[in-house]
C-alpha positions in Angstrom: 0.0 0.0 0.0 2.9 2.4 0.8 4.5 1.6 -2.5 1.2 2.4 -4.3 0.8 5.7 -2.5 4.3 6.8 -3.3 3.9 5.9 -6.9 0.6 7.8 -7.1 2.1 10.9 -5.6 5.1 11.0 -7.9 2.9 10.5 -10.9 0.9 13.6 -10.0 4.1 15.6 -9.8 4.7 15.1 -13.6 8.0 14.2 -15.3 11.1 14.5 -13.2 13.6 16.7 -15.1 16.6 16.7 -12.6 18.8 13.7 -13.2 19.7 13.4 -9.5 16.1 13.5 -8.4 15.3 10.9 -11.1 18.0 8.5 -9.7 16.8 9.1 -6.1 13.2 8.4 -7.3 14.2 5.0 -8.7 16.2 4.1 -5.6 13.3 4.9 -3.3 10.8 3.0 -5.5 13.1 0.0 -5.5 13.6 0.0 -1.7 9.8 0.4 -1.1 9.1 -2.5 -3.5 11.8 -4.7 -1.8 10.5 -3.9 1.7 6.9 -4.6 0.7 7.7 -8.0 -0.9 10.2 -9.3 1.6 9.1 -8.1 5.0 7.4 -11.0 6.7 6.8 -12.9 3.5 7.5 -16.6 3.5 7.1 -19.0 0.6 6.6 -22.8 0.7 8.9 -24.5 -1.8 8.1 -28.0 -3.2 9.3 -30.1 -6.1 8.3 -29.1 -9.6 8.0 -32.7 -10.7 6.1 -35.7 -9.2 8.0 -37.7 -6.6 8.2 -41.4 -7.9 8.3 -44.3 -5.4 8.0 -48.0 -5.7 5.8 -50.1 -3.5 7.5 -50.8 -0.2 10.0 -47.9 -0.5 10.6 -45.3 2.2 10.5 -41.8 0.6 10.7 -38.1 1.4 8.0 -35.6 0.2 10.1 -32.4 -0.1 8.7 -29.1 1.3 10.6 -26.2 2.9 10.1 -22.6 4.0 12.0 -19.8 2.2 13.5 -17.8 3.7 14.4 -20.5 6.3 12.9 -20.1 9.7 12.8 -22.4 12.8 9.6 -24.4 12.4 10.0 -26.7 15.4 7.2 -25.0 17.3 5.0 -24.1 14.4 2.0 -25.9 13.1 2.7 -28.1 10.1 -0.1 -29.7 8.2 0.2 -32.4 5.6 -3.1 -33.5 4.0 -4.9 -35.0 1.0 -8.2 -33.4 0.0 -9.4 -36.7 -1.6 -9.3 -38.5 1.7 -11.6 -38.6 4.7 -10.3 -37.7 7.2 -8.0 -35.6 5.1 -5.1 -35.4 7.6 -1.9 -37.2 6.7 0.3 -35.7 9.4 -0.3 -32.8 11.8 2.3 -31.2 14.1 1.0 -28.4 16.3 3.4 -26.4 18.5 5.9 -29.2 18.6 3.4 -32.0 19.3 2.2 -34.6 16.8 -1.6 -34.8 16.7 -2.0 -38.5 15.7 -5.7 -38.6 16.7 -6.5 -36.5 13.6 -4.5 -38.7 11.3 -6.1 -40.9 8.6 -5.7 -44.6 9.6 -4.1 -45.3 6.2 -0.9 -43.5 7.5 -0.8 -44.8 11.0 2.9 -45.4 12.0 4.2 -44.4 8.6 4.8 -40.6 8.8 7.3 -38.4 10.5 9.2 -35.1 10.4 12.9 -34.5 11.2 13.3 -32.2 14.2 16.8 -31.2 13.0 15.4 -30.2 9.6 12.5 -28.3 11.1 15.0 -26.0 12.8 16.1 -24.9 9.3 12.5 -24.6 7.9 12.5 -28.0 6.2 9.1 -29.5 6.8 9.5 -32.5 4.4 7.4 -35.5 5.2 9.0 -39.0 5.5 6.6 -41.7 4.3 7.6 -45.3 5.1 6.6 -48.5 3.4 4.8 -46.8 0.4 1.6 -48.4 -0.6 -0.3 -48.2 -3.9 -3.1 -46.2 -2.1 -0.5 -43.5 -1.2 -0.4 -42.2 -4.8 -2.0 -38.7 -5.1 -1.6 -35.0 -4.4 -0.4 -33.9 -1.0 -0.7 -30.4 0.4 2.0 -29.0 2.7 0.9 -26.0 4.8 2.3 -23.8 7.6 -0.7 -21.7 8.7 1.3 -19.0 10.5 2.7 -17.7 7.2 -0.3 -18.8 5.1 2.4 -20.6 3.1 1.6 -23.9 1.3 2.4 -26.0 -1.7 1.4 -29.3 -3.3 3.5 -32.4 -3.8 2.4 -35.1 -6.2 3.4 -38.7 -5.4 3.4 -41.4 -8.1 3.6 -45.0 -6.9 4.8 -47.8 -9.1 5.5 -51.5 -9.0 7.5 -53.7 -11.4 8.8 -57.3 -11.8 11.0 -59.2 -14.2 9.2 -61.1 -17.0 9.4 -64.9 -17.6 9.4 -66.6 -21.0 7.8 -70.0 -21.4 8.2 -72.3 -24.5 5.4 -74.5 -25.8 6.1 -77.0 -28.6 3.6 -77.6 -31.4 3.7 -79.9 -34.3 5.3 -77.5 -36.8 5.7 -74.4 -34.6 6.7 -73.1 -31.2 4.9 -70.6 -29.0 6.9 -68.3 -26.8 4.9 -66.6 -24.1 6.3 -63.7 -22.0 4.5 -62.9 -18.8 5.1 -60.4 -16.0 2.9 -59.6 -13.0 2.8 -57.0 -10.3 3.0 -53.9 -12.4 1.6 -50.4 -11.8 0.8 -48.2 -13.6 -0.2 -50.4 -16.6 2.9 -51.3 -18.5 3.8 -51.9 -22.2 5.3 -55.2 -23.5 7.6 -55.3 -26.5 9.4 -58.2 -28.3 12.6 -57.5 -30.2 15.0 -59.7 -32.2 18.8 -60.1 -31.7 19.3 -56.8 -33.6 16.9 -54.9 -31.3 14.2 -54.6 -34.0 10.5 -55.1 -33.0 8.8 -58.3 -34.2 5.2 -59.1 -34.9 3.4 -60.6 -31.9 -0.1 -61.4 -30.8 -2.1 -58.6 -29.1 -0.8 -58.0 -25.6 -3.1 -58.8 -22.7 -3.2 -56.5 -19.7 -5.3 -57.8 -16.7 -5.7 -55.8 -13.5 -6.0 -57.9 -10.3 -8.0 -57.2 -7.2 -4.8 -55.7 -5.6 -4.8 -53.0 -8.3 -1.6 -54.4 -10.0 -1.4 -55.4 -13.6 -0.4 -58.7 -15.2 0.8 -58.4 -18.8 1.5 -61.2 -21.3 2.2 -61.6 -25.0 2.9 -64.5 -27.3 5.2 -65.0 -30.3 4.7 -68.0 -32.7 7.7 -69.2 -34.8 8.4 -72.1 -37.1 10.5 -75.0 -36.1 13.8 -75.8 -37.7 15.4 -72.3 -37.3 17.4 -70.6 -34.6 15.9 -67.6 -32.8 17.1 -65.1 -30.2 14.4 -62.8 -28.7 14.2 -60.3 -25.9 10.9 -59.5 -24.1 10.8 -56.0 -22.7 8.3 -54.7 -20.2 8.4 -51.0 -19.5 6.6 -48.2 -17.7 7.9 -44.7 -18.6 6.1 -42.9 -15.8 8.1 -44.7 -13.2 11.2 -45.2 -15.3 11.1 -49.0 -15.1 12.3 -51.4 -17.7 12.5 -55.2 -17.2 13.8 -57.8 -19.7 14.0 -61.5 -20.3 16.1 -63.1 -23.1 15.8 -66.5 -24.8 17.7 -68.4 -27.5 16.2 -71.4 -29.3 18.4 -73.5 -31.6 17.0 -75.1 -34.8 16.9 -78.6 -33.4 15.5 -77.4 -30.0 18.7 -78.9 -28.4 19.2 -75.6 -26.5 16.7 -73.3 -24.9 18.2 -70.6 -22.7 16.7 -67.7 -20.9 17.7 -65.7 -17.9 15.0 -67.3 -15.9 15.7 -70.9 -17.0 19.4 -70.4 -16.3 18.7 -69.2 -12.8 16.5 -72.1 -12.1 19.0 -74.7 -13.3 21.8 -73.1 -11.4 19.8 -73.0 -8.2 18.7 -76.6 -8.6 22.3 -77.8 -9.2 23.5 -76.0 -6.1 20.7 -77.6 -4.0 21.5 -81.1 -5.3 25.2 -80.7 -4.7 24.6 -79.4 -1.2 22.1 -82.2 -0.3 24.4 -84.9 -1.8 27.4 -83.6 0.2 25.4 -83.6 3.4 24.2 -87.2 2.8 27.8 -88.5 2.2 29.2 -86.7 5.3 26.4 -88.1 7.5 26.9 -91.6 6.1 30.7 -91.5 6.8 30.1 -90.2 10.3 27.7 -93.1 11.0 30.2 -95.6 9.7 32.9 -94.4 12.0 30.5 -94.4 15.0 29.4 -98.0 14.3 33.0 -99.3 13.9 34.0 -97.8 17.2 30.9 -99.3 18.9 31.8 -102.7 17.5 35.3 -102.5 18.8 34.1 -101.4 22.2 31.5 -104.1 22.7 33.4 -107.1 21.1 37.1 -106.2 21.4 37.3 -107.7 18.0 36.5 -105.6 14.9 36.2 -108.7 12.8 33.1 -109.8 14.6 29.8 -108.6 13.3 27.5 -106.9 15.8 23.8 -107.8 15.5 21.1 -105.2 15.4 20.4 -105.6 19.1 23.9 -104.3 19.8 24.4 -107.1 22.3 24.9 -110.4 20.4 27.7 -111.1 17.8 27.8 -113.3 14.7 30.8 -115.6 14.5 
C-alpha cells in the first residue's frame, strides 16, 4: 500500500527533469518494493516434478520454507483433500496430533526435528503403498504458506518366458505380473528390431496391480534369439528377459531358466554332500561301537547291539 501511495504521488508531480532527483526516485521506489515484498513474507517450496516411489519404499516428500525459519514450534499440516479424514500428518506447537490422522498412514509418517530448525518440513513416508499415490498439500498456517506435492507410486517385476512345442511351430509366451501403472510389452530380435506378436493382454487384479502377457509364434527348424521387454515410462522402469532357441531345440536358454537350473544344481550338490558326510560319520561311530563291545572288529555286531555273529 505504501508503495502504491508513493507511486501515485510521484505520478501527480509530472515528469522529473533533474537527473539526481530521477535517480533518487528510482532508488526509493526499488527500496519500497523490496520492503513490501520481503518483509514477513515466506514461501513454501516444493518439487516441480512428481515424486516417484516403488511399493515398499521409504521416501521423502520435499517441502521447505523460504527464507528459512525455525519451524519446530510451528503448526505443520500435511493433507490429502481426496481422503476422509484428510489429515496425513499434523504437528502443532511441537506436538504430533495423531488422533486426527487418517488410519491409512498410522505409524508411517514423521518429520525430522533437526530439519525443522532450518525450515524444512519435508514428510517422510515409510513402506509406500499403492493407495499413497495422489496429491499432498504441505501447509504452515502462520505464514499462510503452502504448496502441493504429487506422489506417483509404481510396481514392477521381471518377465518370464515359457516355451510350448507344437507340431510345426513353437509358441513363446512372455509374462510379467505385479506392475503399476499399466505397462507396455515389446518383443525384439537379436538386432533390437521389434517383431510381430499377438495382441498384448493386460489384466488388473483385485490388488490393483497389472499382469501383462504376450505370445510369439515361430516355425521350427530355425534358430531364434528374442528379448521380451516390459516398461513403464512414468516410473522409469524397464525389465527384460532373453531367450535363445536352436533349430533342433537342443538348447533353450533364458535368464529365468538359467537361474532355475543353477539354483537346482547348487541344491542337489549341497544335499548330496550332506548325505555323504552323515553316512561316513555313521560308519565311524558303528565301527567304534563294535570295537568297544566285542574287542574284535572282525566280529559282526547284530542289530540288538548285544549279540555277535561268528
